[in-house]
N, CA, C and O atoms as a Tripos MOL2 file, in Angstrom:
@<TRIPOS>MOLECULE
protein
  296   295    74     0     0
PROTEIN
NO_CHARGES

@<TRIPOS>ATOM
      1 N         -43.2890   14.1360 -100.0540 N.3       1 MET1
      2 CA        -44.4240   13.5650  -99.3660 C.3       1 MET1
      3 C         -44.7820   14.4470  -98.1770 C.2       1 MET1
      4 O         -43.9690   14.6280  -97.2700 O.2       1 MET1
      5 N         -45.9840   14.9930  -98.1780 N.am      2 VAL2
      6 CA        -46.4680   15.7880  -97.0640 C.3       2 VAL2
      7 C         -47.7880   15.1970  -96.6160 C.2       2 VAL2
      8 O         -48.7670   15.1980  -97.3620 O.2       2 VAL2
      9 N         -47.8080   14.6990  -95.4040 N.am      3 ASN3
     10 CA        -49.0310   14.1790  -94.8200 C.3       3 ASN3
     11 C         -49.5280   15.1550  -93.7730 C.2       3 ASN3
     12 O         -48.7380   15.7600  -93.0490 O.2       3 ASN3
     13 N         -50.8260   15.3040  -93.6960 N.am      4 LYS4
     14 CA        -51.4360   16.1470  -92.6790 C.3       4 LYS4
     15 C         -52.2720   15.2750  -91.7710 C.2       4 LYS4
     16 O         -52.7900   14.2350  -92.1760 O.2       4 LYS4
     17 N         -52.3910   15.7170  -90.5490 N.am      5 MET5
     18 CA        -53.2280   15.0020  -89.6100 C.3       5 MET5
     19 C         -54.4930   15.8190  -89.3670 C.2       5 MET5
     20 O         -54.4330   16.9950  -89.0060 O.2       5 MET5
     21 N         -55.6170   15.1820  -89.5680 N.am      6 HIS6
     22 CA        -56.9040   15.8140  -89.2860 C.3       6 HIS6
     23 C         -57.3960   15.2980  -87.9470 C.2       6 HIS6
     24 O         -57.0130   14.2150  -87.5040 O.2       6 HIS6
     25 N         -58.2580   16.0930  -87.3050 N.am      7 ASN7
     26 CA        -58.7940   15.6350  -86.0290 C.3       7 ASN7
     27 C         -60.2220   16.1230  -85.8420 C.2       7 ASN7
     28 O         -60.6870   17.0370  -86.5220 O.2       7 ASN7
     29 N         -60.8950   15.4890  -84.9060 N.am      8 THR8
     30 CA        -62.2880   15.8280  -84.6060 C.3       8 THR8
     31 C         -62.4300   16.3490  -83.1730 C.2       8 THR8
     32 O         -63.4690   16.1630  -82.5390 O.2       8 THR8
     33 N         -61.3930   16.9910  -82.6780 N.am      9 ILE9
     34 CA        -61.4390   17.4960  -81.3050 C.3       9 ILE9
     35 C         -62.5850   18.4820  -81.1250 C.2       9 ILE9
     36 O         -63.2910   18.4300  -80.1180 O.2       9 ILE9
     37 N         -62.7790   19.3740  -82.0820 N.am     10 ARG10
     38 CA        -63.8630   20.3620  -81.9750 C.3      10 ARG10
     39 C         -65.2110   19.6650  -81.8330 C.2      10 ARG10
     40 O         -66.0490   20.0860  -81.0350 O.2      10 ARG10
     41 N         -65.4180   18.6100  -82.5980 N.am     11 VAL11
     42 CA        -66.6740   17.8490  -82.5250 C.3      11 VAL11
     43 C         -66.8100   17.1970  -81.1530 C.2      11 VAL11
     44 O         -67.8760   17.2470  -80.5390 O.2      11 VAL11
     45 N         -65.7350   16.5900  -80.6790 N.am     12 GLU12
     46 CA        -65.7730   15.9320  -79.3680 C.3      12 GLU12
     47 C         -66.0200   16.9500  -78.2590 C.2      12 GLU12
     48 O         -66.7420   16.6610  -77.3040 O.2      12 GLU12
     49 N         -65.4330   18.1300  -78.3730 N.am     13 ARG13
     50 CA        -65.6850   19.1870  -77.3790 C.3      13 ARG13
     51 C         -67.1410   19.5990  -77.3870 C.2      13 ARG13
     52 O         -67.7400   19.8190  -76.3340 O.2      13 ARG13
     53 N         -67.7090   19.7040  -78.5800 N.am     14 ALA14
     54 CA        -69.1180   20.0980  -78.6950 C.3      14 ALA14
     55 C         -70.0310   19.0640  -78.0320 C.2      14 ALA14
     56 O         -71.0130   19.4220  -77.3820 O.2      14 ALA14
     57 N         -69.7060   17.7980  -78.1990 N.am     15 LYS15
     58 CA        -70.5020   16.7370  -77.5710 C.3      15 LYS15
     59 C         -70.5010   16.8790  -76.0570 C.2      15 LYS15
     60 O         -71.5210   16.6540  -75.4060 O.2      15 LYS15
     61 N         -69.3470   17.2540  -75.4940 N.am     16 LYS16
     62 CA        -69.2170   17.4020  -74.0400 C.3      16 LYS16
     63 C         -69.5730   18.8090  -73.5720 C.2      16 LYS16
     64 O         -69.6350   19.0770  -72.3720 O.2      16 LYS16
     65 N         -69.8070   19.7060  -74.5340 N.am     17 LYS17
     66 CA        -70.1320   21.0990  -74.2380 C.3      17 LYS17
     67 C         -69.0600   21.7620  -73.3800 C.2      17 LYS17
     68 O         -69.3500   22.3760  -72.3540 O.2      17 LYS17
     69 N         -67.8130   21.6200  -73.8290 N.am     18 ILE18
     70 CA        -66.7010   22.2650  -73.1370 C.3      18 ILE18
     71 C         -65.9460   23.1750  -74.1000 C.2      18 ILE18
     72 O         -65.9390   22.9610  -75.3120 O.2      18 ILE18
     73 N         -65.3220   24.1770  -73.5390 N.am     19 THR19
     74 CA        -64.5530   25.1330  -74.3410 C.3      19 THR19
     75 C         -63.1270   24.6420  -74.5280 C.2      19 THR19
     76 O         -62.6950   23.6790  -73.8930 O.2      19 THR19
     77 N         -62.4040   25.3190  -75.4090 N.am     20 GLN20
     78 CA        -60.9890   25.0210  -75.5780 C.3      20 GLN20
     79 C         -60.2480   25.2230  -74.2600 C.2      20 GLN20
     80 O         -59.3680   24.4390  -73.9070 O.2      20 GLN20
     81 N         -60.6090   26.2720  -73.5420 N.am     21 ALA21
     82 CA        -59.9480   26.5650  -72.2670 C.3      21 ALA21
     83 C         -60.1960   25.4600  -71.2450 C.2      21 ALA21
     84 O         -59.2850   25.0760  -70.5120 O.2      21 ALA21
     85 N         -61.4090   24.9550  -71.1950 N.am     22 GLU22
     86 CA        -61.7290   23.8810  -70.2510 C.3      22 GLU22
     87 C         -60.9490   22.6050  -70.5910 C.2      22 GLU22
     88 O         -60.4100   21.9430  -69.7040 O.2      22 GLU22
     89 N         -60.8970   22.2730  -71.8760 N.am     23 LEU23
     90 CA        -60.1360   21.0890  -72.2890 C.3      23 LEU23
     91 C         -58.6580   21.2850  -71.9770 C.2      23 LEU23
     92 O         -57.9990   20.3760  -71.4710 O.2      23 LEU23
     93 N         -58.1470   22.4550  -72.2750 N.am     24 ALA24
     94 CA        -56.7350   22.7470  -72.0050 C.3      24 ALA24
     95 C         -56.4210   22.5790  -70.5220 C.2      24 ALA24
     96 O         -55.3910   22.0100  -70.1610 O.2      24 ALA24
     97 N         -57.3000   23.0700  -69.6760 N.am     25 GLU25
     98 CA        -57.0860   22.9400  -68.2280 C.3      25 GLU25
     99 C         -57.0590   21.4670  -67.8090 C.2      25 GLU25
    100 O         -56.2100   21.0600  -67.0160 O.2      25 GLU25
    101 N         -57.9850   20.6740  -68.3410 N.am     26 LYS26
    102 CA        -58.0400   19.2440  -68.0070 C.3      26 LYS26
    103 C         -56.7650   18.5140  -68.4360 C.2      26 LYS26
    104 O         -56.3350   17.5620  -67.7850 O.2      26 LYS26
    105 N         -56.1660   18.9730  -69.5420 N.am     27 LEU27
    106 CA        -54.9930   18.3010  -70.0920 C.3      27 LEU27
    107 C         -53.6770   18.9720  -69.6840 C.2      27 LEU27
    108 O         -52.5970   18.5170  -70.0600 O.2      27 LEU27
    109 N         -53.7780   20.0480  -68.9160 N.am     28 SER28
    110 CA        -52.5950   20.8020  -68.4680 C.3      28 SER28
    111 C         -51.7590   21.3440  -69.6230 C.2      28 SER28
    112 O         -50.5300   21.2680  -69.6190 O.2      28 SER28
    113 N         -52.4620   21.8940  -70.6120 N.am     29 VAL29
    114 CA        -51.8120   22.5800  -71.7310 C.3      29 VAL29
    115 C         -52.4870   23.9380  -71.8950 C.2      29 VAL29
    116 O         -53.4720   24.2230  -71.2130 O.2      29 VAL29
    117 N         -51.9800   24.7650  -72.7740 N.am     30 SER30
    118 CA        -52.5920   26.0750  -72.9970 C.3      30 SER30
    119 C         -53.7860   25.9680  -73.9520 C.2      30 SER30
    120 O         -53.9080   25.0200  -74.7270 O.2      30 SER30
    121 N         -54.6520   26.9660  -73.8650 N.am     31 ARG31
    122 CA        -55.7730   27.0240  -74.7930 C.3      31 ARG31
    123 C         -55.2500   27.1710  -76.2130 C.2      31 ARG31
    124 O         -55.8270   26.6260  -77.1540 O.2      31 ARG31
    125 N         -54.1660   27.9040  -76.3640 N.am     32 GLN32
    126 CA        -53.5710   28.0870  -77.6890 C.3      32 GLN32
    127 C         -53.1050   26.7560  -78.2740 C.2      32 GLN32
    128 O         -53.1830   26.5540  -79.4860 O.2      32 GLN32
    129 N         -52.6230   25.8510  -77.4290 N.am     33 THR33
    130 CA        -52.2190   24.5250  -77.9010 C.3      33 THR33
    131 C         -53.4170   23.7820  -78.4610 C.2      33 THR33
    132 O         -53.3320   23.1910  -79.5380 O.2      33 THR33
    133 N         -54.5320   23.8050  -77.7440 N.am     34 ILE34
    134 CA        -55.7450   23.1360  -78.2200 C.3      34 ILE34
    135 C         -56.1980   23.7490  -79.5320 C.2      34 ILE34
    136 O         -56.5490   23.0310  -80.4690 O.2      34 ILE34
    137 N         -56.1930   25.0730  -79.6030 N.am     35 HIS35
    138 CA        -56.5940   25.7620  -80.8390 C.3      35 HIS35
    139 C         -55.6860   25.3500  -82.0020 C.2      35 HIS35
    140 O         -56.1670   25.0540  -83.0950 O.2      35 HIS35
    141 N         -54.3880   25.3330  -81.7640 N.am     36 SER36
    142 CA        -53.4390   24.9750  -82.8230 C.3      36 SER36
    143 C         -53.6120   23.5380  -83.2990 C.2      36 SER36
    144 O         -53.4670   23.2540  -84.4880 O.2      36 SER36
    145 N         -53.9190   22.6410  -82.3870 N.am     37 ILE37
    146 CA        -54.1610   21.2440  -82.7720 C.3      37 ILE37
    147 C         -55.4490   21.1540  -83.5860 C.2      37 ILE37
    148 O         -55.4810   20.5090  -84.6340 O.2      37 ILE37
    149 N         -56.5050   21.7990  -83.1040 N.am     38 GLU38
    150 CA        -57.7980   21.7490  -83.8080 C.3      38 GLU38
    151 C         -57.7020   22.2790  -85.2310 C.2      38 GLU38
    152 O         -58.3320   21.7410  -86.1410 O.2      38 GLU38
    153 N         -56.9250   23.3200  -85.4210 N.am     39 THR39
    154 CA        -56.8260   23.9410  -86.7430 C.3      39 THR39
    155 C         -55.7640   23.3070  -87.6290 C.2      39 THR39
    156 O         -55.5840   23.7170  -88.7750 O.2      39 THR39
    157 N         -55.0590   22.3070  -87.1040 N.am     40 GLY40
    158 CA        -54.0580   21.6060  -87.8960 C.3      40 GLY40
    159 C         -52.7280   22.3160  -88.0120 C.2      40 GLY40
    160 O         -51.8790   21.9200  -88.8100 O.2      40 GLY40
    161 N         -52.5370   23.3670  -87.2200 N.am     41 LYS41
    162 CA        -51.2630   24.0940  -87.2600 C.3      41 LYS41
    163 C         -50.1890   23.4040  -86.4340 C.2      41 LYS41
    164 O         -48.9990   23.6710  -86.6010 O.2      41 LYS41
    165 N         -50.6130   22.5170  -85.5430 N.am     42 PHE42
    166 CA        -49.6930   21.8300  -84.6420 C.3      42 PHE42
    167 C         -50.1190   20.3750  -84.5200 C.2      42 PHE42
    168 O         -51.2940   20.0820  -84.2980 O.2      42 PHE42
    169 N         -49.1630   19.4670  -84.6660 N.am     43 VAL43
    170 CA        -49.4350   18.0440  -84.4780 C.3      43 VAL43
    171 C         -48.9980   17.6980  -83.0590 C.2      43 VAL43
    172 O         -47.8350   17.8890  -82.7030 O.2      43 VAL43
    173 N         -49.9240   17.1900  -82.2460 N.am     44 PRO44
    174 CA        -49.5680   16.9090  -80.8610 C.3      44 PRO44
    175 C         -48.5960   15.7400  -80.7400 C.2      44 PRO44
    176 O         -48.4850   14.9040  -81.6370 O.2      44 PRO44
    177 N         -47.9040   15.7040  -79.6200 N.am     45 SER45
    178 CA        -47.0560   14.5540  -79.3400 C.3      45 SER45
    179 C         -47.9420   13.3250  -79.2120 C.2      45 SER45
    180 O         -49.1520   13.4360  -79.0210 O.2      45 SER45
    181 N         -47.3400   12.1760  -79.3180 N.am     46 THR46
    182 CA        -48.0920   10.9250  -79.1620 C.3      46 THR46
    183 C         -48.7590   10.8670  -77.7970 C.2      46 THR46
    184 O         -49.9160   10.4640  -77.6760 O.2      46 THR46
    185 N         -48.0260   11.2720  -76.7820 N.am     47 VAL47
    186 CA        -48.5680   11.2320  -75.4220 C.3      47 VAL47
    187 C         -49.7840   12.1540  -75.2970 C.2      47 VAL47
    188 O         -50.8100   11.7540  -74.7460 O.2      47 VAL47
    189 N         -49.6750   13.3770  -75.8010 N.am     48 LEU48
    190 CA        -50.8020   14.3030  -75.7130 C.3      48 LEU48
    191 C         -51.9880   13.8010  -76.5340 C.2      48 LEU48
    192 O         -53.1300   13.8990  -76.0850 O.2      48 LEU48
    193 N         -51.7400   13.2730  -77.7120 N.am     49 ALA49
    194 CA        -52.8230   12.7410  -78.5430 C.3      49 ALA49
    195 C         -53.5450   11.5970  -77.8250 C.2      49 ALA49
    196 O         -54.7720   11.5130  -77.8610 O.2      49 ALA49
    197 N         -52.7890   10.7340  -77.1850 N.am     50 LEU50
    198 CA        -53.4040    9.6340  -76.4340 C.3      50 LEU50
    199 C         -54.1780   10.1470  -75.2240 C.2      50 LEU50
    200 O         -55.2320    9.6090  -74.8850 O.2      50 LEU50
    201 N         -53.6580   11.1840  -74.5760 N.am     51 ARG51
    202 CA        -54.3850   11.7700  -73.4390 C.3      51 ARG51
    203 C         -55.6980   12.3990  -73.8930 C.2      51 ARG51
    204 O         -56.7080   12.3100  -73.1950 O.2      51 ARG51
    205 N         -55.6820   13.0320  -75.0620 N.am     52 ILE52
    206 CA        -56.9110   13.6280  -75.6100 C.3      52 ILE52
    207 C         -57.9350   12.5330  -75.8790 C.2      52 ILE52
    208 O         -59.1000   12.6580  -75.5050 O.2      52 ILE52
    209 N         -57.4970   11.4650  -76.5260 N.am     53 ALA53
    210 CA        -58.4110   10.3460  -76.8130 C.3      53 ALA53
    211 C         -58.9590    9.7530  -75.5190 C.2      53 ALA53
    212 O         -60.1500    9.4590  -75.4280 O.2      53 ALA53
    213 N         -58.1110    9.5790  -74.5330 N.am     54 ARG54
    214 CA        -58.5500    9.0270  -73.2490 C.3      54 ARG54
    215 C         -59.5570    9.9620  -72.5750 C.2      54 ARG54
    216 O         -60.5510    9.5020  -72.0120 O.2      54 ARG54
    217 N         -59.3040   11.2720  -72.6300 N.am     55 TYR55
    218 CA        -60.2250   12.2330  -72.0220 C.3      55 TYR55
    219 C         -61.6220   12.1000  -72.6140 C.2      55 TYR55
    220 O         -62.6160   12.1220  -71.8890 O.2      55 TYR55
    221 N         -61.6900   11.9600  -73.9400 N.am     56 PHE56
    222 CA        -62.9860   11.8440  -74.6030 C.3      56 PHE56
    223 C         -63.5240   10.4110  -74.5990 C.2      56 PHE56
    224 O         -64.6310   10.1580  -75.0730 O.2      56 PHE56
    225 N         -62.7440    9.4880  -74.0680 N.am     57 ASP57
    226 CA        -63.1310    8.0780  -73.9690 C.3      57 ASP57
    227 C         -63.4890    7.4860  -75.3350 C.2      57 ASP57
    228 O         -64.4970    6.7980  -75.4990 O.2      57 ASP57
    229 N         -62.6220    7.7820  -76.3060 N.am     58 VAL58
    230 CA        -62.7830    7.2380  -77.6560 C.3      58 VAL58
    231 C         -61.4470    6.7010  -78.1340 C.2      58 VAL58
    232 O         -60.4000    7.0420  -77.5840 O.2      58 VAL58
    233 N         -61.4810    5.8680  -79.1500 N.am     59 ASP59
    234 CA        -60.2750    5.3290  -79.7400 C.3      59 ASP59
    235 C         -59.4900    6.4580  -80.4060 C.2      59 ASP59
    236 O         -60.0610    7.3730  -80.9990 O.2      59 ASP59
    237 N         -58.1770    6.3660  -80.2910 N.am     60 PHE60
    238 CA        -57.2860    7.3500  -80.9040 C.3      60 PHE60
    239 C         -57.6610    7.6300  -82.3580 C.2      60 PHE60
    240 O         -57.6940    8.7850  -82.7810 O.2      60 PHE60
    241 N         -57.9470    6.5640  -83.1300 N.am     61 ASN61
    242 CA        -58.2540    6.7020  -84.5590 C.3      61 ASN61
    243 C         -59.5980    7.3630  -84.8340 C.2      61 ASN61
    244 O         -59.8710    7.7600  -85.9670 O.2      61 ASN61
    245 N         -60.4310    7.4850  -83.8240 N.am     62 GLU62
    246 CA        -61.6950    8.1990  -84.0010 C.3      62 GLU62
    247 C         -61.4820    9.7050  -83.9640 C.2      62 GLU62
    248 O         -62.2850   10.4630  -84.5080 O.2      62 GLU62
    249 N         -60.4080   10.1370  -83.3280 N.am     63 ILE63
    250 CA        -60.1270   11.5670  -83.2270 C.3      63 ILE63
    251 C         -59.0960   12.0210  -84.2490 C.2      63 ILE63
    252 O         -59.2400   13.0820  -84.8580 O.2      63 ILE63
    253 N         -58.0630   11.2220  -84.4350 N.am     64 PHE64
    254 CA        -56.9570   11.6140  -85.3140 C.3      64 PHE64
    255 C         -56.8980   10.7290  -86.5460 C.2      64 PHE64
    256 O         -56.9030    9.5020  -86.4440 O.2      64 PHE64
    257 N         -56.8410   11.3680  -87.7220 N.am     65 GLN65
    258 CA        -56.7210   10.6500  -88.9890 C.3      65 GLN65
    259 C         -55.5990   11.2760  -89.7970 C.2      65 GLN65
    260 O         -55.4870   12.4980  -89.8970 O.2      65 GLN65
    261 N         -54.7770   10.4190  -90.3670 N.am     66 LEU66
    262 CA        -53.6890   10.8790  -91.2130 C.3      66 LEU66
    263 C         -54.1880   10.9540  -92.6480 C.2      66 LEU66
    264 O         -54.7150    9.9810  -93.1870 O.2      66 LEU66
    265 N         -54.0140   12.1220  -93.2620 N.am     67 GLU67
    266 CA        -54.3790   12.2950  -94.6650 C.3      67 GLU67
    267 C         -53.3170   11.6040  -95.4950 C.2      67 GLU67
    268 O         -52.1410   11.9620  -95.4280 O.2      67 GLU67
    269 N         -53.7160   10.6310  -96.2650 N.am     68 GLU68
    270 CA        -52.7520    9.8550  -97.0390 C.3      68 GLU68
    271 C         -52.3670   10.5710  -98.3120 C.2      68 GLU68
    272 O         -53.1990   11.1920  -98.9740 O.2      68 GLU68
    273 N         -51.0930   10.4750  -98.6440 N.am     69 ASP69
    274 CA        -50.5860   10.9720  -99.9080 C.3      69 ASP69
    275 C         -51.0420    9.9960 -100.9860 C.2      69 ASP69
    276 O         -50.7900    8.7960 -100.8810 O.2      69 ASP69
    277 N         -51.7020   10.4930 -102.0080 N.am     70 GLU70
    278 CA        -52.2590    9.6210 -103.0380 C.3      70 GLU70
    279 C         -51.1940    8.8490 -103.8120 C.2      70 GLU70
    280 O         -51.5090    7.8640 -104.4800 O.2      70 GLU70
    281 N         -49.9570    9.2780 -103.7320 N.am     71 THR71
    282 CA        -48.8990    8.5940 -104.4710 C.3      71 THR71
    283 C         -48.2270    7.5210 -103.6220 C.2      71 THR71
    284 O         -47.3090    6.8430 -104.0840 O.2      71 THR71
    285 N         -48.6770    7.3700 -102.4000 N.am     72 GLU72
    286 CA        -48.0190    6.4380 -101.4950 C.3      72 GLU72
    287 C         -49.0420    5.4860 -100.8610 C.2      72 GLU72
    288 O         -50.1210    5.9120 -100.4500 O.2      72 GLU72
    289 N         -48.7050    4.2300 -100.7870 N.am     73 ASN73
    290 CA        -49.5270    3.2650 -100.0960 C.3      73 ASN73
    291 C         -48.8170    2.8370  -98.8300 C.2      73 ASN73
    292 O         -47.6710    2.3900  -98.8680 O.2      73 ASN73
    293 N         -49.4950    2.9740  -97.7210 N.am     74 ILE74
    294 CA        -48.8830    2.6020  -96.4340 C.3      74 ILE74
    295 C         -49.3970    1.2520  -96.0300 C.2      74 ILE74
    296 O         -49.0180    0.7370  -94.9780 O.2      74 ILE74
@<TRIPOS>BOND
     1     1     2 1
     2     2     3 1
     3     3     4 2
     4     3     5 am
     5     5     6 1
     6     6     7 1
     7     7     8 2
     8     7     9 am
     9     9    10 1
    10    10    11 1
    11    11    12 2
    12    11    13 am
    13    13    14 1
    14    14    15 1
    15    15    16 2
    16    15    17 am
    17    17    18 1
    18    18    19 1
    19    19    20 2
    20    19    21 am
    21    21    22 1
    22    22    23 1
    23    23    24 2
    24    23    25 am
    25    25    26 1
    26    26    27 1
    27    27    28 2
    28    27    29 am
    29    29    30 1
    30    30    31 1
    31    31    32 2
    32    31    33 am
    33    33    34 1
    34    34    35 1
    35    35    36 2
    36    35    37 am
    37    37    38 1
    38    38    39 1
    39    39    40 2
    40    39    41 am
    41    41    42 1
    42    42    43 1
    43    43    44 2
    44    43    45 am
    45    45    46 1
    46    46    47 1
    47    47    48 2
    48    47    49 am
    49    49    50 1
    50    50    51 1
    51    51    52 2
    52    51    53 am
    53    53    54 1
    54    54    55 1
    55    55    56 2
    56    55    57 am
    57    57    58 1
    58    58    59 1
    59    59    60 2
    60    59    61 am
    61    61    62 1
    62    62    63 1
    63    63    64 2
    64    63    65 am
    65    65    66 1
    66    66    67 1
    67    67    68 2
    68    67    69 am
    69    69    70 1
    70    70    71 1
    71    71    72 2
    72    71    73 am
    73    73    74 1
    74    74    75 1
    75    75    76 2
    76    75    77 am
    77    77    78 1
    78    78    79 1
    79    79    80 2
    80    79    81 am
    81    81    82 1
    82    82    83 1
    83    83    84 2
    84    83    85 am
    85    85    86 1
    86    86    87 1
    87    87    88 2
    88    87    89 am
    89    89    90 1
    90    90    91 1
    91    91    92 2
    92    91    93 am
    93    93    94 1
    94    94    95 1
    95    95    96 2
    96    95    97 am
    97    97    98 1
    98    98    99 1
    99    99   100 2
   100    99   101 am
   101   101   102 1
   102   102   103 1
   103   103   104 2
   104   103   105 am
   105   105   106 1
   106   106   107 1
   107   107   108 2
   108   107   109 am
   109   109   110 1
   110   110   111 1
   111   111   112 2
   112   111   113 am
   113   113   114 1
   114   114   115 1
   115   115   116 2
   116   115   117 am
   117   117   118 1
   118   118   119 1
   119   119   120 2
   120   119   121 am
   121   121   122 1
   122   122   123 1
   123   123   124 2
   124   123   125 am
   125   125   126 1
   126   126   127 1
   127   127   128 2
   128   127   129 am
   129   129   130 1
   130   130   131 1
   131   131   132 2
   132   131   133 am
   133   133   134 1
   134   134   135 1
   135   135   136 2
   136   135   137 am
   137   137   138 1
   138   138   139 1
   139   139   140 2
   140   139   141 am
   141   141   142 1
   142   142   143 1
   143   143   144 2
   144   143   145 am
   145   145   146 1
   146   146   147 1
   147   147   148 2
   148   147   149 am
   149   149   150 1
   150   150   151 1
   151   151   152 2
   152   151   153 am
   153   153   154 1
   154   154   155 1
   155   155   156 2
   156   155   157 am
   157   157   158 1
   158   158   159 1
   159   159   160 2
   160   159   161 am
   161   161   162 1
   162   162   163 1
   163   163   164 2
   164   163   165 am
   165   165   166 1
   166   166   167 1
   167   167   168 2
   168   167   169 am
   169   169   170 1
   170   170   171 1
   171   171   172 2
   172   171   173 am
   173   173   174 1
   174   174   175 1
   175   175   176 2
   176   175   177 am
   177   177   178 1
   178   178   179 1
   179   179   180 2
   180   179   181 am
   181   181   182 1
   182   182   183 1
   183   183   184 2
   184   183   185 am
   185   185   186 1
   186   186   187 1
   187   187   188 2
   188   187   189 am
   189   189   190 1
   190   190   191 1
   191   191   192 2
   192   191   193 am
   193   193   194 1
   194   194   195 1
   195   195   196 2
   196   195   197 am
   197   197   198 1
   198   198   199 1
   199   199   200 2
   200   199   201 am
   201   201   202 1
   202   202   203 1
   203   203   204 2
   204   203   205 am
   205   205   206 1
   206   206   207 1
   207   207   208 2
   208   207   209 am
   209   209   210 1
   210   210   211 1
   211   211   212 2
   212   211   213 am
   213   213   214 1
   214   214   215 1
   215   215   216 2
   216   215   217 am
   217   217   218 1
   218   218   219 1
   219   219   220 2
   220   219   221 am
   221   221   222 1
   222   222   223 1
   223   223   224 2
   224   223   225 am
   225   225   226 1
   226   226   227 1
   227   227   228 2
   228   227   229 am
   229   229   230 1
   230   230   231 1
   231   231   232 2
   232   231   233 am
   233   233   234 1
   234   234   235 1
   235   235   236 2
   236   235   237 am
   237   237   238 1
   238   238   239 1
   239   239   240 2
   240   239   241 am
   241   241   242 1
   242   242   243 1
   243   243   244 2
   244   243   245 am
   245   245   246 1
   246   246   247 1
   247   247   248 2
   248   247   249 am
   249   249   250 1
   250   250   251 1
   251   251   252 2
   252   251   253 am
   253   253   254 1
   254   254   255 1
   255   255   256 2
   256   255   257 am
   257   257   258 1
   258   258   259 1
   259   259   260 2
   260   259   261 am
   261   261   262 1
   262   262   263 1
   263   263   264 2
   264   263   265 am
   265   265   266 1
   266   266   267 1
   267   267   268 2
   268   267   269 am
   269   269   270 1
   270   270   271 1
   271   271   272 2
   272   271   273 am
   273   273   274 1
   274   274   275 1
   275   275   276 2
   276   275   277 am
   277   277   278 1
   278   278   279 1
   279   279   280 2
   280   279   281 am
   281   281   282 1
   282   282   283 1
   283   283   284 2
   284   283   285 am
   285   285   286 1
   286   286   287 1
   287   287   288 2
   288   287   289 am
   289   289   290 1
   290   290   291 1
   291   291   292 2
   292   291   293 am
   293   293   294 1
   294   294   295 1
   295   295   296 2
@<TRIPOS>SUBSTRUCTURE
     1 MET1         2 RESIDUE 1 A MET
     2 VAL2         6 RESIDUE 1 A VAL
     3 ASN3        10 RESIDUE 1 A ASN
     4 LYS4        14 RESIDUE 1 A LYS
     5 MET5        18 RESIDUE 1 A MET
     6 HIS6        22 RESIDUE 1 A HIS
     7 ASN7        26 RESIDUE 1 A ASN
     8 THR8        30 RESIDUE 1 A THR
     9 ILE9        34 RESIDUE 1 A ILE
    10 ARG10       38 RESIDUE 1 A ARG
    11 VAL11       42 RESIDUE 1 A VAL
    12 GLU12       46 RESIDUE 1 A GLU
    13 ARG13       50 RESIDUE 1 A ARG
    14 ALA14       54 RESIDUE 1 A ALA
    15 LYS15       58 RESIDUE 1 A LYS
    16 LYS16       62 RESIDUE 1 A LYS
    17 LYS17       66 RESIDUE 1 A LYS
    18 ILE18       70 RESIDUE 1 A ILE
    19 THR19       74 RESIDUE 1 A THR
    20 GLN20       78 RESIDUE 1 A GLN
    21 ALA21       82 RESIDUE 1 A ALA
    22 GLU22       86 RESIDUE 1 A GLU
    23 LEU23       90 RESIDUE 1 A LEU
    24 ALA24       94 RESIDUE 1 A ALA
    25 GLU25       98 RESIDUE 1 A GLU
    26 LYS26      102 RESIDUE 1 A LYS
    27 LEU27      106 RESIDUE 1 A LEU
    28 SER28      110 RESIDUE 1 A SER
    29 VAL29      114 RESIDUE 1 A VAL
    30 SER30      118 RESIDUE 1 A SER
    31 ARG31      122 RESIDUE 1 A ARG
    32 GLN32      126 RESIDUE 1 A GLN
    33 THR33      130 RESIDUE 1 A THR
    34 ILE34      134 RESIDUE 1 A ILE
    35 HIS35      138 RESIDUE 1 A HIS
    36 SER36      142 RESIDUE 1 A SER
    37 ILE37      146 RESIDUE 1 A ILE
    38 GLU38      150 RESIDUE 1 A GLU
    39 THR39      154 RESIDUE 1 A THR
    40 GLY40      158 RESIDUE 1 A GLY
    41 LYS41      162 RESIDUE 1 A LYS
    42 PHE42      166 RESIDUE 1 A PHE
    43 VAL43      170 RESIDUE 1 A VAL
    44 PRO44      174 RESIDUE 1 A PRO
    45 SER45      178 RESIDUE 1 A SER
    46 THR46      182 RESIDUE 1 A THR
    47 VAL47      186 RESIDUE 1 A VAL
    48 LEU48      190 RESIDUE 1 A LEU
    49 ALA49      194 RESIDUE 1 A ALA
    50 LEU50      198 RESIDUE 1 A LEU
    51 ARG51      202 RESIDUE 1 A ARG
    52 ILE52      206 RESIDUE 1 A ILE
    53 ALA53      210 RESIDUE 1 A ALA
    54 ARG54      214 RESIDUE 1 A ARG
    55 TYR55      218 RESIDUE 1 A TYR
    56 PHE56      222 RESIDUE 1 A PHE
    57 ASP57      226 RESIDUE 1 A ASP
    58 VAL58      230 RESIDUE 1 A VAL
    59 ASP59      234 RESIDUE 1 A ASP
    60 PHE60      238 RESIDUE 1 A PHE
    61 ASN61      242 RESIDUE 1 A ASN
    62 GLU62      246 RESIDUE 1 A GLU
    63 ILE63      250 RESIDUE 1 A ILE
    64 PHE64      254 RESIDUE 1 A PHE
    65 GLN65      258 RESIDUE 1 A GLN
    66 LEU66      262 RESIDUE 1 A LEU
    67 GLU67      266 RESIDUE 1 A GLU
    68 GLU68      270 RESIDUE 1 A GLU
    69 ASP69      274 RESIDUE 1 A ASP
    70 GLU70      278 RESIDUE 1 A GLU
    71 THR71      282 RESIDUE 1 A THR
    72 GLU72      286 RESIDUE 1 A GLU
    73 ASN73      290 RESIDUE 1 A ASN
    74 ILE74      294 RESIDUE 1 A ILE
């Protein structure tokens, strides 16, 4: 079972017209961390994911979605 997490951080950044570097500075992480999360190479900690959602003032589930394994029902 391999689940992936998708996110809409890039879309949310575009709405606010901010760069990865600007978001990283606001969240006290590196720009590379933001890039890795956006591209799905890195799954953020729960705390960081919640901070991202809070920054964009949206529900956690609006930004992060878990890709379900078709063979498994959760």
